[in-house]
C-alpha positions in Angstrom: 151.3 158.3 168.8 147.7 157.8 170.1 146.7 154.3 171.1 143.7 153.2 169.2 143.6 149.6 170.3 140.4 150.3 172.2 138.4 148.8 169.4 137.2 152.0 167.8 136.7 152.0 164.1 139.6 154.4 163.5 142.0 152.2 165.5 140.9 148.7 165.0 141.2 148.7 161.2 137.7 147.2 161.0 136.7 149.8 158.5 138.6 150.3 155.2 139.1 153.9 154.2 139.7 155.3 150.7 143.4 155.7 149.8 144.7 152.9 152.0 147.0 150.6 150.1 147.0 147.8 152.6 143.3 146.7 152.1 143.3 143.2 151.0 141.4 142.4 147.9 138.9 139.5 147.7 140.5 136.5 146.0 138.6 134.6 143.2 137.8 131.3 144.9 137.4 129.6 141.5 135.0 126.8 140.6 134.3 124.0 143.1 135.6 120.6 142.1 133.2 118.8 139.8 131.7 115.7 141.3 130.7 113.0 138.8 127.3 111.4 139.1 126.7 107.7 138.9 125.3 108.1 135.4 128.5 109.8 134.3 130.7 106.7 135.2 128.3 103.8 134.9 126.7 103.1 131.5 124.1 100.9 133.1 123.0 103.7 135.4 122.8 106.1 132.5 120.6 103.6 130.6 118.4 103.1 133.6 118.0 106.9 134.0 117.1 107.1 130.3 114.4 104.5 130.7 113.0 106.3 133.7 112.8 109.5 131.7 111.0 107.7 128.9 108.6 106.1 131.4 107.7 109.5 132.8 107.0 110.8 129.3 104.9 107.7 128.7 102.9 108.5 131.9 102.2 111.9 130.3 100.9 110.2 127.2 98.7 107.9 129.3 97.4 110.9 131.2 96.3 112.6 128.0 94.6 109.5 126.8 92.8 109.2 130.2 91.5 112.7 129.8 90.0 112.0 126.4 88.5 108.7 127.6 86.8 110.6 130.5 85.8 113.5 128.3 84.2 111.5 125.5 83.6 108.1 127.0 81.9 108.9 130.3 78.2 109.5 129.5 76.7 112.2 131.7 73.2 111.6 133.1 71.2 113.3 135.9 73.2 111.8 138.7 75.9 113.7 140.6 78.0 110.6 140.9 78.6 110.4 137.2 79.6 114.0 137.0 82.0 113.5 139.9 83.5 110.5 138.3 84.1 112.4 135.0 85.6 115.4 136.9 87.9 113.0 138.8 89.2 111.3 135.7 89.6 114.6 133.9 91.7 116.0 136.8 93.8 112.9 137.0 94.4 112.9 133.2 95.5 116.5 133.1 97.7 116.0 136.2 99.5 113.0 134.9 99.9 114.6 131.5 101.5 117.7 132.9 103.5 116.1 135.7 104.8 113.4 133.4 106.4 115.9 131.1 107.6 118.2 133.9 109.2 115.5 136.1 110.6 113.8 133.1 112.4 116.9 131.9 113.7 117.6 135.4 115.0 114.0 135.9 116.6 114.1 132.4 118.4 117.3 133.3 119.6 116.1 136.7 120.7 112.6 135.7 121.9 112.8 132.1 122.6 116.3 131.0 126.0 117.8 131.7 126.0 119.5 135.1 129.6 121.0 135.3 129.9 124.7 135.9 131.5 126.9 133.2 133.1 130.3 133.7 133.5 132.4 130.6 135.0 135.8 130.0 132.8 138.5 128.7 133.5 139.4 125.2 132.5 142.0 122.8 129.5 141.1 120.7 130.2 141.4 117.0 127.0 141.6 115.1 128.4 140.1 111.9 129.0 136.9 113.8 125.8 136.7 115.7 124.1 134.2 113.5 127.1 131.9 113.4 127.5 132.2 117.2 123.8 131.5 117.8 123.8 128.5 115.6 126.8 127.1 117.4 125.1 127.7 120.8 122.0 125.8 119.6 124.2 122.9 118.3 126.1 122.8 121.6 122.9 122.7 123.6 121.5 119.8 121.5 124.8 118.0 121.9 124.9 118.5 125.6 121.3 117.3 126.1 122.1 114.1 124.3 118.8 114.2 122.4 120.5 113.0 119.2 122.2 110.1 121.0 119.1 109.1 123.0 116.3 108.3 120.5 114.1 106.7 123.2 113.9 109.9 125.2 113.5 112.0 122.1 110.6 110.0 120.7 108.7 109.7 123.9 109.1 113.5 124.6 107.8 114.3 121.1 104.8 112.0 121.7 104.1 113.6 125.1 104.4 117.1 123.8 102.3 116.4 120.8 99.4 115.0 122.9 99.6 117.3 125.9 97.9 120.4 124.3 95.0 118.4 123.0 93.0 118.4 126.2 93.2 122.2 126.4 92.0 122.5 122.8 89.0 120.2 123.6 88.1 122.1 126.7 88.3 125.5 125.1 86.3 124.3 122.1 83.5 122.9 124.4 83.2 125.7 126.9 79.7 126.3 125.6 77.6 126.8 122.6 79.0 129.3 120.0 77.3 132.7 119.8 74.5 133.1 117.3 71.5 130.9 116.9 72.6 128.5 119.6 72.0 131.1 122.4 69.3 133.0 120.7 66.8 130.1 120.7 65.8 128.0 123.8 62.9 125.6 124.4 60.6 128.5 125.3 57.9 129.2 122.8 54.3 130.5 122.8 52.1 128.5 125.1 54.9 126.6 126.9 54.0 126.2 130.5 56.3 127.4 133.3 57.0 124.4 135.6 59.0 124.1 138.8 62.6 122.9 138.7 63.2 120.0 139.2 59.7 118.5 139.9 58.1 119.7 136.6 54.9 120.9 138.4 53.0 123.6 136.5 52.7 126.9 138.2 49.4 128.9 138.5 49.5 132.7 138.9 47.7 132.2 142.2 50.7 130.1 143.5 53.1 133.1 143.2 52.8 135.4 146.1 54.5 138.8 146.5 58.1 138.3 147.6 58.2 134.7 146.5 60.7 133.3 143.9 60.5 130.1 141.8 63.2 128.3 139.8 61.5 127.5 136.6 62.1 125.4 133.5 60.0 124.9 130.4 57.4 122.1 130.4 58.8 119.0 128.6 62.4 119.6 129.5 62.5 116.6 131.9 61.3 114.3 129.2 64.3 115.0 126.9 66.6 112.1 126.4 69.5 114.0 124.8 70.7 117.5 125.3 68.7 118.0 128.5 71.6 119.7 130.4 72.4 122.0 127.6 68.8 123.0 127.1 68.3 123.6 130.8 71.4 125.7 131.0 69.9 128.0 128.4 66.2 128.0 129.4 66.2 128.1 133.2 64.5 131.3 134.6 63.6 132.9 137.9 60.0 133.8 138.5 59.1 136.4 141.0 56.1 138.6 142.0 56.3 142.2 143.0 53.7 144.9 143.6 52.9 146.0 140.0 53.4 149.6 141.1 57.1 148.8 141.8 57.8 147.8 138.2 59.0 150.2 135.6 58.6 148.5 132.2 60.0 150.1 129.2 57.8 150.9 126.1 56.7 147.7 124.5 57.2 145.6 127.6 54.2 146.6 129.5 52.5 143.2 128.9 55.5 141.0 129.4 54.4 140.2 133.0 51.2 139.4 134.7 49.9 141.3 137.6 53.4 141.9 139.0 54.7 138.4 138.1 57.9 138.6 135.9 60.4 136.0 134.7 64.1 136.6 133.9 66.9 134.4 132.7 68.8 132.8 135.6 72.1 132.9 133.7 74.3 135.8 134.6 75.4 137.9 131.7 78.9 138.1 133.0 80.4 134.6 132.7 77.2 132.5 133.0 77.0 131.7 136.7 73.5 130.9 138.0 71.8 133.9 139.6 70.1 132.4 142.6 69.8 135.0 145.3 66.7 137.2 145.5 66.5 140.0 148.1 62.7 140.7 148.3 63.1 144.0 150.3 65.3 145.7 147.8 64.1 143.6 144.8 67.7 142.8 143.9 69.0 139.7 142.2 72.6 138.7 143.1 75.0 136.5 141.3 77.1 134.7 143.9 80.2 134.2 141.7 81.3 137.8 141.1 78.5 139.8 143.0 76.9 141.2 139.9 73.6 142.8 141.1 70.5 143.3 139.0 67.5 145.6 139.9 64.3 143.7 139.3 62.2 146.9 139.3 64.3 148.3 136.4 64.0 145.2 134.1 67.1 143.6 135.8 69.4 146.5 135.0 73.0 146.0 136.3 73.5 148.2 139.3 76.8 146.6 140.6 79.5 144.2 139.5 81.2 143.2 136.3 78.1 142.2 134.3 77.4 144.8 131.5 74.0 143.6 130.3 70.7 143.2 132.0 69.2 139.7 132.4 67.0 138.8 129.4 63.3 138.8 130.3 60.9 136.0 129.3 57.5 137.4 128.3 54.8 135.5 130.1 51.0 135.4 130.4 48.2 133.2 131.8 46.3 130.6 129.9 42.7 129.7 130.1 43.3 127.3 133.0 45.2 129.9 135.1 48.6 128.5 134.5 51.6 130.7 133.6 52.9 130.2 130.1 55.4 131.9 127.9 54.4 134.4 125.2 57.5 133.6 123.2 61.1 132.8 123.5 63.6 135.3 124.8 64.0 138.3 122.6 67.8 138.4 123.0 70.6 135.8 123.5 70.9 134.5 127.0 74.1 133.8 128.9 77.5 135.6 129.2 78.5 138.5 127.0 82.2 137.9 126.7 82.0 137.2 123.0 80.7 139.1 120.0 77.1 138.6 119.3 75.7 138.8 115.8 
């Protein structure tokens, strides 16, 4: 008989081959011994863990309340410090609201819910008993969580879950003005002077040279006491001057500019970011958020990016003193186009 003790697969029996009866089968190791936790043996530890879970759910409630205090209680003004304070409090509120619920549930599961492993045999599903079996499973889960026997945890969890979605509802509701008249009408009207942002200095046609760009707001905006930020978000425009021969106005818009000076809404029609980059060689306006690009020579037609609508144009003219003024308001809604417009 050949000696295969040289370590080859055929002789060392390191490889099992089909048909061999001496291949040992893997044995079922079974479940590891269950180790009781302190809360399983000490009622005081269980009560302490229950209070800790309730405190975490209470932290979630406090976080939600902090969000609403910051959202409705911090009055915004023109200073960046106030805006930063509100953003800080909003972030902390949402963080505590979410983390309180999450860590509370995790601590509840690890300290109080049953943690023993269960091994069950697969069984045939009988459709006529599905409802009864499902009901029994739900009842077993409720019993194992102890939610019926621990009213403190149950009540604080219900309170935290009831309040947690409210910040999201408030944020989504206040993302911006609803479509319709709110975005169709701005502070611009016939005779309103174009003034520099933020100084409020009126602009003469002679101040605007070819290749220059001005960030412009309507005269009187800085004097508003209420709604200044909202009105500015809708009315701010970019003012530029090109060679009149480079412009290609559509029929009816030939007189919307003055000697190559044109004004367009600064709010991108994608999601409302400020269009602030002007490339004077190509006459392109670029939105820095998602790179939507508008061609100034073609009435700010979209030539690249996710925006699907040109920037609205503000008709302008020159008054008797040589200052640039609006002929009217925008002829279409300003801002993003992600909703239906009437």
